[in-house]
C-alpha angles and dihedrals in degrees: 000000000000090000090057091051091051091048091053090050091052095045108027121183123265090248091057092050091049091048090056091048092050091048091057090049092051094047092049092051092048091055091065134062132321092028093039095189091149094172089067089069088072091063101025096101097044095088091048091050089050089052092056099031110137088215093061097029105043092157096044111122124223089246093056091047089053092048093049091051092045092052092049093049093045092053092045093054093042086062095043095046097042088121089078088078092049090050092051092048091051088054090050092243126146116285087215091059090045092052091048092051091048092049093048094049094043090046091052092050089046089062089072090056089048093053090046092052090048091051094047092049091051100039098055115136139178090250109081096200092050091048091050092049090050092052096044092049091049091053091051092046090054094046088051091050089050089056092066112016113107091358091312134264105212095174126141099000113188088250091058089072089065101056093116093056095082100180091053098049095052089086086073087079085071107027103021121234090312092072091065092050088051092055094048093050091044090058092046091054093044091052090049089055091051094046095045110106123213107171095185096053117099116246092236098054149031125257111246094234102040152003131321123259117264099269095050090039092061091061093044095056095051091095089059091051090047090055091053092045091051092051091047090051090050087053093052089051092049093049090057098045120111112257099237130161100071116182094197139357118284114282135197118246128194119198121198124217107185095177091211115177108255092231094050094054094080098034113100090209089072100045094104092047091052092048092052091049092056093042089056093048092048091050089054093045096051093058089081092044099235121196092224134021115201124201126200127258114294090354093146105086099232146012101310102209095037097050110068096187090050092048091049091050092051093048090052093049092049094048091051091053093053087214139110115254137202106205131188113220139147117245140180123229121176091347092306124114120226134190098228146170124214134206109220123186124220090267089061097251124138111245104170145000137204121190119203111261104187106056126198111257112238089008111060095005132022115216113223088004095166091058103034093043090067092062103031108040096190089067089070088067095053132078121026100155128106125215116254125230102198122116112269094234117096125178114230118178086348093303118120104230124190103225124200124174125222111296093024091078092073093063110084099196094049092057091041090057091059090054091047087054093056108278112154094181131032121221125189116195112192148154119216095172089113092068097058115198097332134115092268096090089055092046089050092049097054099072090059089067090057092048088057094050095041093055102027090237136130111251122208120189128195112192125181093224102010170294091105115167156131123253125189124221091267093056096257113149103225097176134006140164136230115248123263101017128107106250146160113217113198133183147134122266132184118224105226137203131199131068133256120221088259092052091049100044104020121200096357091132092052091048089050089056091049091051092045092053091047090055092050091047093050091046091055091049092051091048093050 
């Protein structure tokens, strides 16, 4: 009887393997909004690792390991990105097309999980800490690749699930967001080592083709726990440090959340309604005499420089407020449309402009449009914006602000560049009206917390429908709005100077993980 049990453990059924894969997908989804069970991220990959463990799956091929990981990742991202279907339905587009787009994107993101599973299955070793470091480095290397490959889709990183654990995320000031992902995966792999059963292995040693038994495993994973504890302790220290290095005295900021229906924004019949909404919000904001008022992305209902009545209206509103403004508005230069933000002084004059540089694929720009448009007609109606090439630092009320628009906030190096170029405050202008009342606005908000910690800067965010808010350099959310309600969020921020290690050296940690994985891969090839 015991021999049969052992045989089933060594060669489990396909249904058991799929169950483990599905469990990892479900746990990963639950770690993100709207479930927000962030602690589940620390165990979410354990079932997947068990499904591909070379100890339990000695006959499992590299191809099958990849497919198991790919399936798990595809299902995980199908659950996280479900809002794509809601967005398509709101635009009165085919649910079939929406489902296809969701499946294609989730399937693409699942490939990274597949490659990671393939690497973990190949890179197993008798040393648990070494195995855990391999796997964690591979995860970071793949997240970093996802940031840039095919324009990049840096959405819902594993680290994003941890934004509320402030001591933990402080390590991002050294490693960037990738360091937090590394720690979470390191713990997952260490737990998998502990949980892995090998009844024939002696308690005092490690089997030469797998993991240690549970008792020995506990002692072998202590170094991993020590790494996490050290990073957490560093975070506690950083949270209690004095915030020195001020560039200028504290200043009051007012952030406008117009909550304009996405499908009214481009309809001329609603221009007056939109203008009255912002006039009311500005009247409320000016009562506290802020130094700067910040509007959301494309909040001005028209092309600012090409619409004289609209430009005159904006100049009048700004003059009446006696305040500097940072305004999101589309504009046309040399017959090209740009998604821009403008610095406007209290006299109503334009003083600076930043045009969005990293455009949203299949939203603001359609890759390979001439080819894909022949097969999917709706793609011909998308896009229309060109990428800007101006520096991302705009002076508003004399303060150099690093501006990023919407989707740009999820790219660490892009925001870092603005700080390197002199930004003492980070401003994100965005519009999440597309996402309706789904989890997407909360997923889109989380990276802003990391941008604050990475660069030791205050981050202010003006969102058309929310979340609008203020984040301090330690990642504390000091003020935030509910979604889909007109609001003015006000607070005091401190423009800051000085650079963190991440700001100085960028993604050095991520590159180290890439290099480390490349060395391991080449070593395995040479040994083969």
